[in-house]
C-alpha positions in Angstrom: 18.7 116.0 166.6 19.2 116.9 163.0 18.4 113.8 160.7 21.2 114.6 158.3 23.5 114.6 161.2 22.3 111.2 162.4 23.0 109.7 159.0 26.8 110.3 159.6 26.8 108.8 163.1 29.1 105.8 163.5 27.3 104.6 166.5 24.6 105.9 168.8 25.4 109.2 170.4 28.5 109.9 168.4 27.1 113.1 167.0 26.9 114.5 170.5 30.6 114.0 171.3 32.4 117.0 172.9 34.7 119.2 170.9 37.8 117.3 172.2 37.2 114.7 169.5 38.3 117.2 166.8 41.1 116.0 164.5 43.8 118.6 163.9 44.6 119.8 160.4 42.4 122.0 158.3 41.8 120.0 155.1 42.1 116.5 156.6 40.3 117.6 159.8 37.2 118.5 157.8 37.1 115.6 155.5 37.6 113.1 158.3 35.0 114.8 160.5 32.4 114.2 157.8 33.5 110.7 157.1 33.5 109.5 160.6 30.8 111.9 162.0 33.2 113.4 164.6 31.5 116.8 165.0 31.7 119.3 167.8 28.5 119.6 169.9 28.4 123.3 169.9 28.2 124.0 166.1 25.1 124.5 164.3 23.8 121.9 161.9 23.6 124.4 159.0 27.3 125.3 159.3 28.2 121.6 159.2 26.0 121.1 156.2 27.7 123.9 154.4 31.2 122.6 155.3 30.3 119.1 154.3 28.8 120.1 151.0 31.4 122.8 149.8 34.8 122.9 151.4 35.8 119.2 151.4 34.8 118.8 147.8 36.6 121.9 146.7 39.8 120.7 148.4 39.5 117.3 146.9 39.2 118.9 143.5 42.4 120.8 144.1 44.1 117.5 144.9 42.8 115.8 141.8 43.9 118.8 139.6 47.4 118.7 141.1 47.7 115.0 140.6 46.3 115.2 137.0 48.8 118.0 136.2 51.7 115.9 137.6 50.5 112.9 135.6 50.4 114.9 132.3 53.9 116.3 133.0 55.3 112.9 133.6 53.6 111.4 130.5 55.1 114.3 128.4 58.5 113.7 129.8 58.4 110.0 129.2 56.7 109.9 125.8 57.7 113.2 124.2 61.0 114.4 125.7 62.5 110.9 126.3 60.3 108.8 124.1 63.0 107.7 121.7 65.3 106.7 124.6 62.5 104.8 126.3 61.8 103.0 123.0 65.5 102.1 122.7 65.5 100.7 126.2 62.4 98.7 125.6 63.7 97.4 122.4 67.0 96.5 124.1 65.2 94.4 126.5 63.4 92.3 124.0 65.2 92.7 120.6 68.7 91.2 120.2 70.9 91.4 117.1 73.4 88.6 116.6 76.4 89.9 114.6 77.4 88.4 111.4 81.0 89.3 111.1 82.3 90.9 107.9 85.3 89.4 106.3 88.4 91.6 106.6 89.9 92.5 103.2 92.9 90.4 102.1 96.3 91.8 101.5 98.3 90.9 98.4 101.8 91.8 97.0 102.2 93.4 93.6 102.1 90.0 91.9 98.8 89.1 93.8 100.5 86.7 96.2 98.4 86.5 99.4 100.2 88.1 102.3 97.3 88.2 104.8 94.0 86.3 104.9 91.3 85.3 107.3 90.6 82.1 109.2 87.7 81.2 111.5 88.0 81.6 115.2 85.4 80.5 117.7 84.9 82.6 120.8 82.6 82.8 123.8 80.8 86.0 124.9 78.1 86.9 127.4 75.4 89.6 127.1 75.0 90.8 130.7 71.4 92.0 130.0 70.4 88.5 129.0 71.6 86.8 132.1 69.0 85.6 134.7 67.8 88.3 137.0 68.5 86.4 140.2 72.1 86.3 141.3 71.8 82.6 142.3 70.7 81.8 138.8 73.5 83.8 137.3 76.0 82.0 139.4 74.7 78.7 138.0 75.3 79.9 134.5 78.8 81.0 135.3 79.6 77.6 137.0 78.2 75.6 134.0 80.2 77.6 131.5 83.3 77.4 133.6 83.3 73.6 133.4 83.0 73.7 129.7 85.6 76.3 128.8 87.9 75.7 131.8 87.8 79.3 133.0 87.2 80.4 136.6 83.6 81.5 137.1 84.7 84.4 139.3 86.7 85.8 136.4 83.7 85.7 134.2 81.5 87.3 136.8 84.0 90.2 137.2 84.1 90.8 133.5 80.4 91.0 133.1 79.7 93.2 136.1 81.6 96.3 135.2 79.5 99.4 135.9 80.5 101.4 132.8 79.6 98.7 130.2 76.4 98.6 128.2 74.5 95.5 129.4 73.3 94.8 125.9 76.9 94.7 124.5 78.5 91.3 124.3 81.5 90.8 126.7 84.2 88.6 125.5 84.8 85.7 127.9 87.0 83.3 125.9 88.9 84.7 122.9 89.5 81.3 121.3 88.1 77.8 121.7 88.4 74.7 119.5 85.6 73.5 117.3 84.7 70.6 119.5 84.2 72.9 122.5 82.1 75.3 120.4 79.8 72.4 119.3 79.4 71.3 123.0 78.5 74.8 124.0 76.0 75.2 121.2 74.3 71.9 122.3 73.9 73.3 125.8 73.1 76.9 124.9 69.5 76.7 126.1 70.8 76.0 129.6 73.1 79.0 129.5 71.0 82.2 129.0 73.1 85.2 128.1 75.9 83.0 126.7 76.6 82.7 123.0 79.3 81.3 120.7 80.3 83.2 117.5 82.8 82.9 114.7 85.0 85.9 114.5 87.4 85.8 111.6 91.0 86.5 112.6 94.1 87.2 110.6 96.6 84.7 109.4 99.9 86.0 107.9 101.3 83.7 105.3 104.9 84.3 106.2 105.0 84.4 109.9 107.9 87.0 110.3 109.1 88.3 107.0 106.7 91.2 106.6 105.5 91.7 110.2 106.7 95.3 110.5 105.1 96.3 107.2 101.8 94.4 107.4 101.5 95.1 111.1 98.9 93.0 113.0 95.3 93.0 114.0 94.4 92.8 117.7 91.4 92.8 120.0 89.9 96.3 120.4 90.7 97.8 123.8 88.0 99.4 126.0 89.4 102.9 125.3 89.5 102.2 121.5 85.9 100.9 121.7 84.8 104.1 123.4 86.5 106.2 120.7 85.1 104.1 117.8 81.7 102.7 118.9 79.9 105.4 116.8 81.7 103.9 113.8 80.1 100.5 114.4 82.7 98.8 116.5 81.9 96.3 119.2 83.8 95.1 122.3 84.5 91.8 120.6 86.0 93.3 117.5 89.5 93.3 116.1 91.2 96.3 114.6 94.5 97.1 113.0 97.1 98.0 115.5 100.3 98.6 113.5 101.6 98.7 109.9 99.3 98.4 106.9 96.6 96.9 109.1 96.4 100.1 111.0 97.1 102.5 108.2 94.3 101.2 105.9 91.8 100.0 108.6 89.1 102.0 106.8 89.5 99.9 103.6 90.2 96.5 105.1 87.4 96.6 107.7 84.0 95.6 106.3 80.6 96.4 107.6 79.1 93.8 109.9 75.6 92.3 109.3 73.3 90.8 111.8 70.2 88.7 112.6 67.5 90.4 114.6 65.5 88.3 117.0 63.0 88.7 119.8 64.0 87.1 123.1 62.2 86.6 126.4 63.6 87.5 129.8 65.9 84.5 129.9 67.3 85.3 126.5 65.5 82.5 124.6 64.5 83.3 121.0 60.8 84.0 120.5 60.8 85.3 117.0 63.2 86.0 114.1 63.0 89.4 112.3 65.3 88.8 109.4 68.9 89.3 108.5 71.3 92.0 107.1 74.2 90.5 105.2 77.7 91.8 106.0 79.7 93.8 103.5 83.2 92.4 103.1 86.2 94.7 103.5 88.2 95.9 100.5 91.2 93.9 99.3 94.4 95.8 98.9 97.4 95.3 96.7 100.8 96.5 97.9 103.8 97.6 95.9 105.8 95.1 97.9 107.4 92.3 95.8 107.2 89.2 98.1 110.0 87.4 96.2 112.3 90.4 96.4 111.4 90.7 100.1 112.4 87.1 100.6 115.7 87.5 98.8 116.6 90.8 100.6 115.9 89.3 104.0 117.9 86.2 103.1 120.9 88.2 101.9 120.7 90.5 104.9 120.6 87.7 107.4 123.5 85.9 105.7 125.7 89.1 105.9 124.6 89.7 109.6 125.6 86.2 110.4 129.0 86.8 108.8 129.5 90.0 110.7 128.2 88.4 113.9 125.5 91.0 114.4 121.7 90.7 114.9 120.2 94.0 113.6 119.8 95.4 110.2 117.4 96.9 107.6 116.9 97.1 103.8 114.7 99.7 102.0 114.1 99.2 98.2 112.2 101.7 96.0 111.3 102.3 92.4 113.0 105.6 92.0 110.7 106.6 89.1 107.4 106.7 91.1 108.2 106.2 94.8 106.8 102.7 95.0 108.3 100.7 97.9 109.3 97.3 96.7 110.7 95.9 99.9 111.2 96.8 103.6 113.2 94.4 105.6 113.6 94.7 109.4 115.7 92.2 111.3 115.2 90.8 113.8 111.5 90.4 113.4 108.5 88.8 115.2 105.6 86.5 114.4 102.6 88.6 113.5 100.3 85.6 114.1 101.1 85.7 117.8 98.8 88.8 118.0 95.9 87.4 116.0 94.2 85.4 118.8 95.7 87.6 121.5 99.3 87.3 122.5 100.1 85.6 125.8 101.8 87.7 128.6 104.8 85.3 128.4 105.2 85.7 124.6 104.8 89.5 124.8 107.3 89.8 127.7 109.8 87.9 125.6 109.4 90.4 122.8 109.7 93.5 124.9 112.5 92.2 127.0 114.6 91.2 124.0 117.6 93.7 123.9 117.6 93.4 120.1 114.1 95.0 120.0 112.4 92.8 117.4 109.3 95.1 117.5 111.2 98.1 116.1 110.6 98.8 112.4 114.2 99.8 111.8 113.8 100.8 108.2 111.3 103.5 109.3 112.1 104.2 113.0 115.8 103.5 113.4 117.8 106.7 113.5 121.5 106.4 112.6 124.5 108.5 111.6 124.6 108.2 107.8 128.3 107.9 107.2 129.5 108.5 103.7 126.2 107.6 101.9 125.3 111.3 102.6 128.2 112.5 100.4 126.4 112.4 97.0 123.8 114.8 98.5 126.4 117.3 99.6 128.2 117.0 96.3 124.9 117.9 94.5 124.4 120.8 96.8 127.9 122.2 96.2 127.5 121.9 92.5 124.1 123.6 92.6 125.5 126.4 94.7 128.4 126.7 92.2 130.9 126.3 95.1 132.5 123.7 92.8 132.1 122.3 89.3 133.0 119.0 87.7 136.6 120.2 87.3 137.3 121.6 90.7 140.0 119.6 92.5 141.4 119.3 96.0 144.7 117.7 97.0 144.2 115.0 99.5 147.3 114.3 101.5 145.7 112.3 104.4 143.5 114.9 106.0 143.1 118.6 107.1 144.6 120.1 110.2 143.0 123.2 111.8 145.0 124.4 114.8 145.5 121.4 117.1 142.7 119.5 115.5 143.2 116.9 112.7 140.4 115.7 110.3 141.7 112.7 108.6 141.0 110.8 105.3 140.3 107.2 105.7 143.3 106.3 103.5 146.7 107.0 105.0 148.7 109.4 102.8 145.5 110.6 101.1 144.0 110.1 97.6 146.0 112.7 95.7 144.3 115.2 93.3 140.6 114.7 93.6 137.6 116.1 91.7 134.0 115.5 92.6 133.4 112.2 90.8 136.6 110.7 92.3 135.6 112.1 95.7 132.3 110.2 95.5 133.9 107.0 94.1 136.7 106.8 96.7 134.8 108.5 99.5 137.6 111.2 99.9 136.9 113.0 103.2 139.2 115.9 102.4 137.1 116.9 99.4 133.9 116.9 101.5 135.6 118.8 104.4 136.3 121.5 101.8 132.9 121.7 100.2 131.2 121.7 103.6 133.3 124.0 105.9 135.7 125.4 103.3 139.4 124.8 102.6 141.9 126.6 100.5 140.1 128.5 97.7 136.8 126.6 98.3 134.4 128.6 100.5 132.2 125.7 101.6 128.5 125.4 102.0 128.3 126.1 105.7 125.9 124.4 108.1 122.8 126.4 107.2 123.0 125.6 103.5 123.9 122.0 104.2 120.8 121.7 106.3 118.7 123.5 103.6 119.7 121.0 100.9 119.3 118.0 103.1 115.8 119.3 103.8 115.2 119.5 100.1 116.2 115.9 99.8 113.6 115.0 102.5 115.9 114.4 105.5 115.2 115.6 109.0 111.4 115.0 108.7 109.0 112.1 108.0 109.0 110.8 104.5 105.2 110.5 104.7 105.3 106.8 103.8 101.9 105.2 104.4 103.0 103.4 107.5 102.7 104.5 111.2 105.6 104.9 113.6 108.1 106.8 111.4 110.9 108.7 112.9 112.1 112.2 111.7 115.8 111.8 112.0 117.8 114.9 112.8 119.8 117.6 111.0 122.0 119.6 113.3 122.7 123.3 113.0 124.3 126.0 115.2 121.0 127.2 116.7 120.1 123.6 117.7 123.5 123.0 119.3 123.3 126.3 121.2 119.7 125.7 122.4 120.0 122.0 123.2 123.7 121.3 123.9 124.5 124.7 125.3 127.6 124.8 123.2 128.9 126.9 120.3 129.2 125.5 116.8 132.7 125.0 115.5 134.3 124.4 112.2 135.0 120.8 113.3 131.2 120.3 113.6 130.8 121.4 110.0 133.5 119.0 108.8 132.0 116.1 110.7 128.6 117.0 109.3 130.0 117.0 105.8 131.0 113.3 106.0 127.8 112.1 107.7 129.2 112.0 111.3 128.5 114.0 114.4 124.8 114.7 115.3 123.3 113.9 111.9 120.7 111.1 112.1 118.8 109.5 109.2 116.5 106.5 108.7 117.0 103.9 105.9 113.7 104.9 104.2 114.8 108.6 104.2 118.1 107.7 102.5 116.2 105.4 100.0 114.0 108.4 99.2 116.9 110.8 98.8 119.1 108.4 96.7 116.1 107.8 94.5 115.9 111.5 93.7 119.6 111.3 92.6 118.8 108.2 90.5 115.8 109.6 88.6 117.4 112.9 87.8 116.1 115.2 90.6 112.5 114.4 91.5 111.6 113.6 95.1 108.8 111.1 95.4 106.9 110.2 98.5 107.5 106.5 99.3 104.3 104.5 98.8 103.4 101.0 100.1 99.8 100.8 98.8 99.4 100.2 95.1 95.6 99.9 94.7 92.3 99.0 96.4 90.0 96.3 95.0 86.4 95.6 95.7 85.5 92.2 97.3 85.2 90.6 93.8 89.0 91.1 93.5 88.5 92.5 90.0 87.0 96.0 90.3 89.6 98.6 91.1 88.1 100.8 93.8 91.1 103.1 94.0 94.5 103.4 92.2 97.3 105.1 94.1 99.1 107.7 91.9 102.7 108.7 92.4 103.1 111.7 94.7 105.9 114.2 93.8 107.1 116.3 96.7 109.7 118.4 94.9 111.6 118.6 91.6 114.3 120.6 89.8 115.9 121.7 93.1 119.1 120.2 91.6 119.7 120.7 87.9 119.8 117.6 85.7 123.4 118.5 84.6 124.6 118.5 88.3 122.6 115.3 89.1 124.3 113.6 86.1 127.8 114.5 87.5 126.8 112.9 90.9 125.5 109.8 89.1 128.8 109.5 87.3 130.7 109.6 90.6 128.4 106.8 92.0 129.0 104.7 88.9 132.8 105.1 89.4 132.2 103.7 92.9 131.4 100.4 91.3 133.9 100.4 88.4 137.0 101.6 90.3 136.0 102.7 93.8 134.9 101.2 97.1 132.0 99.2 95.5 134.0 97.2 93.0 132.5 94.0 94.4 129.3 94.7 92.3 131.1 95.3 89.0 130.4 91.9 87.7 126.6 92.1 87.8 124.8 91.3 84.5 123.7 95.0 84.3 125.6 98.2 85.3 124.7 99.8 88.6 125.9 102.8 90.7 126.3 103.2 94.4 128.0 104.6 97.5 129.5 102.8 100.4 129.3 104.2 104.0 130.8 103.4 107.4 129.3 105.4 110.2 131.3 105.6 113.4 129.5 106.2 116.7 129.8 105.5 120.4 132.6 106.2 122.8 135.7 107.2 120.8 133.8 106.1 117.7 134.3 102.5 118.7 131.4 101.1 116.7 130.6 101.2 113.0 127.4 100.9 111.1 127.7 99.4 107.6 125.8 101.2 104.9 125.4 100.9 101.1 123.2 103.0 98.9 122.8 102.1 95.2 120.6 102.2 92.1 120.5 100.3 88.8 120.6 99.7 86.0 122.8 102.7 85.2 122.1 105.3 83.9 118.3 104.6 83.7 117.5 103.0 87.0 114.5 100.9 87.9 115.4 100.2 91.5 117.2 101.9 94.3 118.5 100.1 97.4 119.7 101.1 100.9 121.2 98.5 103.2 122.1 99.0 106.8 123.8 96.5 109.3 124.1 97.9 112.8 127.5 97.7 114.3 128.8 95.4 111.5 131.8 97.4 110.3 132.8 98.5 106.8 129.9 99.1 104.4 131.9 97.7 101.5 132.5 94.5 103.3 129.1 93.8 104.8 126.4 96.0 103.2 127.4 96.0 99.5 127.2 92.2 99.2 123.6 92.3 100.4 122.8 94.7 97.6 124.6 92.5 95.1 122.4 89.5 95.9 119.3 91.6 95.6 120.3 92.9 92.2 121.0 89.3 91.0 117.5 88.3 92.0 115.9 91.5 90.6 117.5 91.3 87.2 116.4 87.7 86.8 112.9 88.2 88.0 112.0 91.9 87.3 108.4 92.8 86.9 107.6 95.9 84.8 
């Protein structure tokens, strides 16, 4: 027996076992045969020595090389290709940053009266990644928290176990708790790993309803909004502007959050503090809105609505010389503070189920037939196109008949011989039938040129006011009627168009913009709510908003002056005589827009500017379904003028 062979024997005589002890498999067969001494009896000792000394070692080397290569590849992938991601995950597991909320910028009126400020609000959140690892321990946290904040533990568990959420992002559990509850929670915070209480400033609007549509409101960020904005530093517990100025100027008003970095253990307990980054407050903004004027306009509008026994109306007031919007009143309104902490389902349902639609910003989004307040614009167009001049007259005998169709004046028997200024002052339909569709020796503008000039005055499209949710209105024409209504355009359509009836639709802010262009001599300004942006110190002007001219000189000053004379006559001898005793002279145009089945309903309009002839303010008043503009809309403007002339601010 070979001695080397004996050394590998497991027990006596093993080396002489028959070939049936062979273990199948080439590489493992050979290695195990040497390890356990299971050798066939009919092989020579030299061949086994060679196999033992060369082949198994070579194959083991191959295995080690393969394993080493795999290890290198994996290390490369983890440390080089995905190293930054791995570091982030590791940091996320042990480094936590507690947000220090930035104060949202305040909103002021033009006199620096505070319109929107911030108040403290305590809220409860959970970071899922800081919860205990065991489900039983997690359930204990939920149950303890549920008893303190009076919220079902099952609801909390559902909120924190959504698969698509970042486990290191705080999940809002309770949007508002009182101070006593917050103190109780803070005293037990070590028993509640993953739970934390924070102060998240929320909005408080000084006047609960007066400026809700203009200021808008701030609400809790939705999951979709968070996904769209998380790269801009938003968190799931943040608030953001949802409507109005709050939405339009979110980038100015929102500050930059700060934070405290801390190292925590697996249970979320603080091990070490790493320092603090202070928050950067949002910018403060000053609006062109005059709060006192806003109050008076709303008060006057509500009084007239009560008299007319209606519930819906709007007022738009501008400085015609620069486009600054001094007031926007929308009635009915809503309490913007309802949305600050998160409106309840019950309160929200009341708002959306209200048939008067208090959420609608009527001054911007309400679309209405204009009635006669459109007539000064068509008069300017006819003068500019030389269809008429200041001396052109039309005999008004009570209306115009075309075939079987009759197009009446509002005054039985008519107004007699009428030129353009008298036509504006007395709202003579016959004159405007003539300059729109033609009559006698007056050719008429025709629907295409009528639309062209209304477009020049900014109708049929957004005014570009710096507020969201603005409507375009509508200017009809033959192509539109054929395409949409599947009907031909008739002369009667043009006549109706010429007195602000039919399919023409405007918004109060559009009419304020257009009437302002008449008032200032022919310059069309973009309406502007924002006046300036201040730094947090409230002294340094970050940005001043300059007037934005959209068009000018599309009507000559001479023709504009003729139209202004007609609007002044409205006050001295026409349908607006109710305003003739104001302390300063004004000009205007009344309007009564018929609509509905058989023109059963009437919107009351009044458009005006003053003082005349060098105006500082233009006003458009609308009362839905109220009746005559001279009876219900003009008195609203009178009360506004009385306040303005006594309290004007240059």
